[in-house]
C-alpha positions as CSV (number, residue, x, y, z in Angstrom):
1,M,44.7,16.9,-27.5
2,A,43.6,16.1,-31.0
3,I,42.1,12.7,-31.7
4,F,39.7,12.1,-34.6
5,F,37.4,9.1,-35.2
6,S,36.0,8.4,-38.6
7,F,33.6,5.6,-39.5
8,D,33.3,4.1,-42.9
9,G,32.1,0.8,-44.1
10,S,29.5,-1.5,-45.4
11,G,25.9,-1.6,-44.2
12,V,25.9,0.7,-41.2
13,S,24.8,4.3,-41.5
14,D,24.8,7.2,-39.1
15,S,21.0,6.9,-38.9
16,D,21.3,3.3,-37.8
17,V,23.7,4.3,-35.1
18,R,21.5,7.2,-33.9
19,R,18.5,4.9,-33.8
20,V,20.2,2.5,-31.4
21,I,21.6,5.2,-29.2
22,E,18.1,6.7,-28.7
23,E,16.3,3.4,-28.3
24,Q,18.8,2.1,-25.8
25,N,19.3,5.5,-24.0
26,L,23.1,4.8,-24.1
27,Y,24.0,8.2,-22.7
28,G,22.5,6.9,-19.5
29,L,25.3,4.5,-19.2
30,I,27.9,7.2,-18.7
31,N,28.0,7.1,-14.9
32,E,30.0,5.6,-12.1
33,K,27.4,2.9,-11.4
34,E,27.4,1.4,-14.9
35,M,31.1,2.3,-15.5
36,P,32.8,2.1,-12.1
37,F,36.2,2.8,-13.7
38,I,35.1,6.4,-14.1
39,K,35.8,6.7,-10.4
40,S,39.5,6.6,-11.2
41,L,39.1,10.3,-12.2
42,Q,38.7,11.1,-8.5
43,I,42.3,9.9,-7.8
44,D,44.6,12.7,-6.7
45,P,47.8,12.4,-8.8
46,E,49.6,14.8,-6.4
47,E,49.2,12.3,-3.5
48,I,50.8,9.6,-5.6
49,K,53.6,11.9,-6.5
50,R,54.2,12.8,-2.9
51,I,54.3,9.2,-1.7
52,M,56.5,8.1,-4.6
53,G,58.9,11.0,-4.3
54,D,61.5,9.7,-1.9
55,F,60.9,6.1,-2.9
56,K,61.7,6.5,-6.6
57,D,64.8,8.6,-5.9
58,R,66.5,5.5,-4.4
59,F,66.1,3.2,-7.4
60,D,66.6,3.2,-11.2
61,T,64.5,0.1,-11.9
62,L,61.0,-1.0,-10.9
63,V,60.0,-4.6,-11.6
64,V,56.2,-4.7,-12.1
65,V,55.0,-8.1,-11.0
66,G,51.4,-8.6,-12.1
67,M,49.3,-10.6,-14.5
68,G,46.8,-9.5,-17.2
69,G,45.1,-6.3,-16.2
70,S,47.7,-5.8,-13.5
71,S,50.4,-5.2,-16.1
72,L,49.0,-4.8,-19.6
73,G,47.9,-1.2,-19.2
74,T,51.2,-0.2,-17.6
75,K,53.1,-1.9,-20.4
76,A,51.1,0.1,-22.9
77,I,52.0,3.4,-21.2
78,Y,55.6,2.4,-21.0
79,N,55.8,1.3,-24.6
80,T,54.4,4.7,-25.9
81,V,57.3,6.7,-24.5
82,T,60.2,4.2,-24.3
83,A,59.9,1.1,-26.4
84,G,61.8,-0.5,-23.6
85,E,64.5,2.3,-23.1
86,P,65.0,4.0,-19.8
87,V,63.2,7.3,-19.1
88,S,64.7,10.0,-16.8
89,G,67.3,7.4,-15.7
90,R,64.7,4.9,-14.6
91,K,63.1,1.9,-16.3
92,L,60.4,-0.7,-15.8
93,I,60.8,-4.5,-16.1
94,F,57.7,-6.7,-16.3
95,F,57.2,-10.0,-14.7
96,D,53.9,-11.0,-16.3
97,N,54.6,-14.6,-16.8
98,V,56.2,-17.4,-14.8
99,D,58.6,-18.6,-17.5
100,P,61.3,-20.1,-15.3
101,T,64.2,-19.2,-17.7
102,Y,63.1,-15.6,-18.1
103,I,62.6,-15.0,-14.4
104,K,65.9,-16.7,-13.4
105,R,67.9,-14.7,-16.0
106,S,66.1,-11.4,-15.0
107,L,66.7,-11.9,-11.3
108,D,70.4,-12.7,-12.0
109,S,70.9,-9.6,-14.1
110,I,69.4,-6.8,-12.1
111,D,71.2,-4.6,-9.6
112,W,69.4,-5.6,-6.4
113,K,70.5,-2.4,-4.6
114,K,69.0,-0.2,-7.3
115,T,65.9,-2.3,-8.0
116,A,62.4,-2.1,-6.5
117,F,59.5,-4.4,-6.9
118,A,55.8,-3.6,-7.4
119,F,53.5,-6.5,-6.7
120,I,50.0,-6.0,-8.1
121,S,46.9,-8.1,-7.5
122,K,43.4,-7.0,-6.7
123,S,42.7,-10.1,-4.6
124,G,46.3,-10.4,-3.3
125,R,46.0,-14.1,-4.1
126,T,46.8,-14.3,-7.8
127,L,48.8,-17.5,-8.2
128,E,51.5,-16.3,-10.5
129,T,52.0,-13.0,-8.6
130,V,52.2,-14.7,-5.2
131,T,54.5,-17.3,-6.5
132,L,56.9,-14.6,-7.8
133,L,56.6,-12.7,-4.6
134,N,57.8,-15.6,-2.6
135,I,60.7,-16.2,-5.0
136,I,61.8,-12.6,-4.8
137,I,61.6,-12.6,-0.9
138,K,63.7,-15.7,-1.0
139,E,66.3,-14.0,-3.2
140,F,66.4,-11.0,-0.9
141,Q,67.2,-13.4,2.0
142,R,69.8,-15.4,0.0
143,R,71.6,-12.1,-0.9
144,K,71.4,-11.0,2.7
145,I,69.7,-7.7,1.9
146,E,68.3,-6.1,5.0
147,N,64.9,-4.5,5.2
148,P,63.7,-5.8,1.8
149,G,60.3,-4.3,2.4
150,R,61.7,-0.8,1.7
151,Q,62.3,-2.0,-1.8
152,M,58.7,-3.2,-2.3
153,I,55.4,-1.7,-3.3
154,F,52.1,-3.6,-2.9
155,I,49.0,-2.6,-4.9
156,G,45.6,-4.3,-4.3
157,D,42.1,-4.0,-2.9
158,P,42.1,-2.5,0.6
159,G,42.2,-5.0,3.4
160,N,43.5,-7.9,1.3
161,S,46.6,-10.0,2.0
162,F,48.9,-7.5,0.2
163,E,48.0,-4.7,2.5
164,E,48.6,-6.9,5.5
165,L,52.0,-8.0,4.1
166,A,52.9,-4.4,3.3
167,N,52.3,-3.3,6.9
168,R,54.3,-6.2,8.2
169,L,57.3,-5.5,5.8
170,D,57.1,-1.7,6.2
171,S,56.4,-1.4,2.5
172,L,54.3,1.1,0.5
173,F,50.7,0.1,-0.2
174,F,48.4,1.6,-2.7
175,S,44.8,0.6,-2.9
176,I,42.6,-0.2,-5.9
177,P,39.0,0.9,-5.7
178,P,37.3,-2.5,-5.0
179,E,34.6,-1.9,-7.6
180,I,37.1,-1.4,-10.5
181,G,38.0,-4.7,-12.1
182,G,41.6,-5.6,-13.1
183,R,41.3,-5.1,-16.8
184,F,39.6,-1.7,-16.2
185,S,42.2,-0.5,-13.7
186,V,44.9,1.1,-15.8
187,L,43.9,4.6,-14.6
188,T,44.1,3.6,-10.9
189,S,47.2,3.1,-8.9
190,V,47.8,-0.1,-11.0
191,G,49.0,2.1,-13.8
192,L,49.6,5.4,-12.1
193,V,52.2,4.3,-9.6
194,P,54.6,2.6,-12.1
195,A,54.0,5.5,-14.5
196,E,55.0,8.0,-11.8
197,F,58.1,6.0,-11.2
198,I,59.3,6.9,-14.7
199,D,58.1,10.5,-14.4
200,Y,55.2,10.0,-16.8
201,N,52.7,12.8,-16.6
202,I,49.9,11.0,-14.7
203,E,47.9,14.2,-14.3
204,E,47.7,14.6,-18.0
205,L,46.8,10.9,-18.4
206,L,43.8,11.4,-16.1
207,N,42.9,14.7,-17.9
208,G,42.7,12.9,-21.2
209,A,40.5,10.2,-19.7
210,R,38.2,12.9,-18.3
211,S,37.8,14.4,-21.8
212,A,36.3,11.1,-23.0
213,V,33.8,11.1,-20.2
214,E,32.8,14.8,-20.7
215,D,32.2,14.3,-24.4
216,P,31.2,10.7,-24.9
217,E,29.7,11.0,-28.4
218,P,32.6,9.4,-30.4
219,V,32.9,6.6,-27.8
220,I,29.2,5.8,-27.9
221,H,29.3,5.9,-31.7
222,L,32.3,3.5,-31.7
223,G,30.5,1.0,-29.4
224,V,27.3,1.0,-31.4
225,C,29.0,0.8,-34.8
226,K,30.9,-2.3,-33.7
227,Y,27.8,-3.8,-32.3
228,L,25.9,-3.3,-35.6
229,H,28.7,-5.0,-37.5
230,Y,28.6,-7.8,-34.9
231,L,25.0,-8.3,-35.8
232,K,26.1,-8.8,-39.4
233,N,28.3,-11.7,-38.3
234,R,31.5,-9.6,-38.2
235,T,32.7,-11.4,-35.1
236,V,36.4,-10.5,-35.3
237,S,37.6,-7.1,-34.1
238,V,40.9,-6.1,-35.7
239,I,43.0,-3.4,-34.1
240,M,46.0,-2.4,-36.3
241,A,48.3,0.4,-35.0
242,Y,50.6,2.1,-37.4
243,S,53.2,2.6,-34.7
244,N,55.6,0.3,-32.9
245,Y,54.9,2.3,-29.8
246,L,51.3,1.2,-29.7
247,K,52.0,-2.5,-29.8
248,E,51.4,-3.0,-26.1
249,F,48.2,-1.0,-26.4
250,T,46.9,-3.6,-28.8
251,E,47.7,-6.3,-26.2
252,W,45.8,-4.3,-23.5
253,Y,42.8,-3.9,-25.9
254,A,42.8,-7.7,-26.7
255,Q,42.3,-8.6,-23.0
256,L,39.7,-5.9,-22.4
257,W,37.6,-6.9,-25.4
258,A,37.9,-10.6,-25.2
259,E,37.5,-11.1,-21.4
260,S,34.7,-8.6,-21.1
261,L,32.6,-9.8,-24.1
262,G,33.3,-13.5,-24.4
263,K,30.4,-14.8,-22.4
264,D,27.2,-16.8,-22.9
265,G,28.3,-17.9,-26.4
266,K,28.7,-14.3,-27.5
267,G,31.7,-12.1,-28.1
268,Q,33.9,-10.5,-30.7
269,T,37.4,-11.9,-31.0
270,P,40.2,-9.3,-31.0
271,M,42.9,-9.6,-33.6
272,K,46.1,-7.6,-33.2
273,A,48.3,-6.2,-36.0
274,I,51.0,-3.6,-36.5
275,G,51.4,-1.4,-39.6
276,T,53.2,-1.6,-41.8
277,S,54.8,-4.9,-41.0
278,S,51.5,-6.8,-40.7
279,Q,50.5,-5.7,-44.2
280,H,53.0,-8.4,-45.4
281,S,51.3,-11.1,-43.3
282,V,47.6,-10.6,-42.8
283,L,46.4,-8.0,-45.4
284,Q,45.8,-10.7,-48.0
285,L,43.3,-12.3,-45.5
286,F,41.7,-8.9,-44.7
287,M,41.2,-8.2,-48.4
288,D,40.2,-11.6,-49.8
289,G,39.2,-13.6,-46.8
290,Q,35.9,-13.8,-45.0
291,D,34.0,-10.6,-44.5
292,D,33.8,-11.4,-40.7
293,K,35.9,-8.5,-39.4
294,V,35.6,-4.9,-38.4
295,Y,38.8,-2.9,-38.6
296,Q,40.2,-0.2,-36.3
297,F,43.3,1.6,-37.6
298,F,45.4,3.9,-35.4
299,M,47.6,6.5,-37.1
300,I,50.0,9.0,-35.5
301,E,50.0,12.3,-37.4
302,N,53.1,13.9,-36.0
303,Y,56.4,12.2,-35.3
304,P,58.9,13.8,-32.8
305,E,61.7,12.3,-34.9
306,D,61.8,11.7,-38.6
307,I,64.3,10.8,-41.4
308,S,64.5,12.2,-44.9
309,L,65.5,10.2,-47.9
310,P,68.3,11.4,-50.2
311,E,67.7,13.5,-53.3
312,K,68.8,10.5,-55.5
313,T,67.6,7.1,-54.4
314,E,68.4,3.6,-55.5
315,I,65.9,1.4,-57.3
316,L,62.8,3.5,-56.5
317,D,63.2,7.0,-57.8
318,F,59.7,8.2,-56.6
319,I,60.8,8.0,-52.9
320,S,63.5,10.6,-53.4
321,N,63.3,13.6,-51.0
322,K,60.4,12.0,-49.1
323,K,60.4,11.5,-45.4
324,L,60.0,8.2,-43.7
325,S,56.7,9.5,-42.2
326,D,55.5,10.0,-45.8
327,V,56.0,6.4,-46.5
328,M,54.2,5.4,-43.3
329,R,51.2,7.6,-44.2
330,A,51.0,6.4,-47.7
331,E,51.0,2.7,-46.5
332,F,48.3,3.5,-44.0
333,E,46.1,5.3,-46.5
334,G,46.6,2.6,-49.1
335,T,45.5,-0.1,-46.7
336,V,42.4,1.8,-45.6
337,K,41.3,2.7,-49.1
338,A,42.0,-0.8,-50.4
339,L,39.8,-2.3,-47.6
340,L,37.0,0.3,-48.2
341,S,37.1,-0.7,-51.9
342,R,36.1,-4.2,-50.9
343,G,33.3,-3.0,-48.6
344,R,35.1,-3.7,-45.4
345,P,34.1,-1.6,-42.4
346,V,36.9,0.7,-41.1
347,V,37.2,2.9,-38.1
348,Q,40.1,5.3,-38.2
349,I,41.6,6.8,-35.1
350,R,44.0,9.6,-35.9
351,M,46.1,11.0,-33.0
352,D,48.3,14.1,-33.3
353,E,50.9,12.5,-30.9
354,L,51.4,9.8,-28.4
355,S,51.0,12.1,-25.4
356,P,49.8,11.2,-21.9
357,L,46.7,13.3,-22.6
358,N,45.9,11.2,-25.7
359,M,46.7,7.9,-24.1
360,G,44.3,8.7,-21.2
361,Y,41.6,9.5,-23.7
362,I,41.9,6.2,-25.7
363,F,42.2,4.1,-22.5
364,M,39.0,5.6,-21.2
365,S,37.3,5.5,-24.6
366,Y,37.8,1.8,-25.1
367,M,36.7,0.9,-21.6
368,M,33.5,2.9,-22.1
369,A,33.0,1.4,-25.6
370,T,33.4,-2.1,-24.0
371,V,30.6,-1.5,-21.6
372,I,28.4,0.0,-24.3
373,I,28.7,-3.0,-26.6
374,A,28.3,-5.4,-23.7
375,K,25.0,-3.8,-22.8
376,L,23.8,-4.2,-26.4
377,M,25.0,-7.8,-26.6
378,G,23.3,-8.6,-23.3
379,V,26.4,-9.7,-21.4
380,N,28.0,-8.6,-18.2
381,P,31.3,-6.9,-19.0
382,Y,32.7,-7.5,-15.5
383,G,34.0,-10.7,-14.1
384,Q,35.5,-13.6,-15.9
385,P,33.8,-16.8,-14.7
386,A,35.2,-19.1,-17.3
387,V,38.8,-18.1,-16.4
388,E,38.2,-19.1,-12.8
389,I,37.6,-22.7,-13.8
390,G,41.2,-23.0,-15.1
391,K,42.5,-21.3,-11.9
392,K,40.7,-23.8,-9.7
393,I,42.2,-26.7,-11.7
394,A,45.7,-25.2,-11.4
395,Y,45.3,-24.8,-7.6
396,E,44.2,-28.4,-7.2
397,K,47.0,-29.6,-9.4
398,L,49.6,-27.8,-7.3
399,K,48.0,-29.0,-4.0
400,S,48.3,-32.6,-5.3
401,L,52.0,-32.4,-6.0
402,E,54.4,-33.9,-3.5
403,T,56.5,-31.4,-1.7
404,G,60.2,-31.9,-1.6
């Protein structure tokens, strides 16, 4: 594993960061009490492999039915290795919305004999997930498929309605440690079970996460650095990945950062971008707009596949004999240096490759950094009380509708 963090920018020095770390005793936060998601490192990947072995051999598609933290991390894992293409003859499909057209077309297009479904909800009562569960059960009945429970996996807190239903349907059930919240659950069965279905190396994923806990210095530095910029009214947190294969990771990060920190009138708004395409849409704002942002740039150093340009090129002769990766790196470095020239704060995260080891490391790193900045802001990183208001209104609206 090789991941390097570098911190450059306006108005925040290493001595400032060190002072905050010492005054707040931030190393004392690195434990299972303050960061319950560290408990995911106790999970035995071999047990998941054993349980999933016979199950996954019967199917080529797994539909992951889950909202927010029950799917975003898994989508990030899947995106890094596939960009939507099958792996080892198996693929994942995500039902993470209740768009009627998308759901209807998807259900009509799958091979029901070769498709399994993983229903994921900590509470076992998530409105969208339970709605889709009932639609899928109805489809099994309509298609006269016997023993549909053998094509289902349920993932949730132990003792919830999903475990009860799994027992009744003779389905697989995997528990989520109750103390680990949904958006912090990617390294639990929420992410590990679907990842194992596509033969992703979940042991390496957990090993990478363990490395972040064992050497938390870069993570603590990241959290403090972003906090100090927040104090300078940099209330937007840009995450820009120079890889199409990290697009879903930026989505996962956006939920983690927004839902954990946006409380009590505080927070730092996440903004997602992809290099190089976003340079042609938001870079002007980054350079000449308000200085209210802190920038995080991800760059992959090694590409498993690359393309060389011809010896003689049309229009631009200076790109002759270059590789496509050379163009990507030049664009990345040009953007970083341009922003630094304007005094914008930049965090660079350079990864040697998009391996399970590296993905485990950055998942754990950002979960830890979230708790650290939440501590400094004085907010509780767990729970989402404001979101529950909208859920309650939706429940009441559905209860008031006439049945027919």
